[in-house]
C-alpha positions, 0 to 999 in steps of 0.5 A: 545485487540487493534490491532496496525497492519496496511498495508502500501500503498505507493502512490502519490496524484492524483493516481486513482489506489491508491485511489481504493486500499484504498477503497478496504482496507476500504471495507475489514475493514483493517487498513492502513497507506499511504506514498506519494512519492511526500513528502518523499525523503527517500521513493523515494530512497527506492522505486528506490533501490527496482526498483519499478516503479508504485504505489500503492505499498502495504505491509501487516501487517507483512511487507510482500510485496503484490504488487499493486492493482490487487495483493491486490485484490487477497490477500484479496480474500484469507483472 
């Protein structure tokens, strides 16, 4: 059975912490997709409304909010 579930990483190009998060997900063999804030007006609006100030912002397979890089590390250690 093929899984179409993936994590969502909200990022900005040139963000080193975002790159570290993606490497960490790959190391744990986790499927993910990214959305770059610099290329998405709707995402900028959504992130602003949620009062999120930094990137990366990471969401799990079922839409649960994980947080940033440090929270992702803790989350993956539990799984």
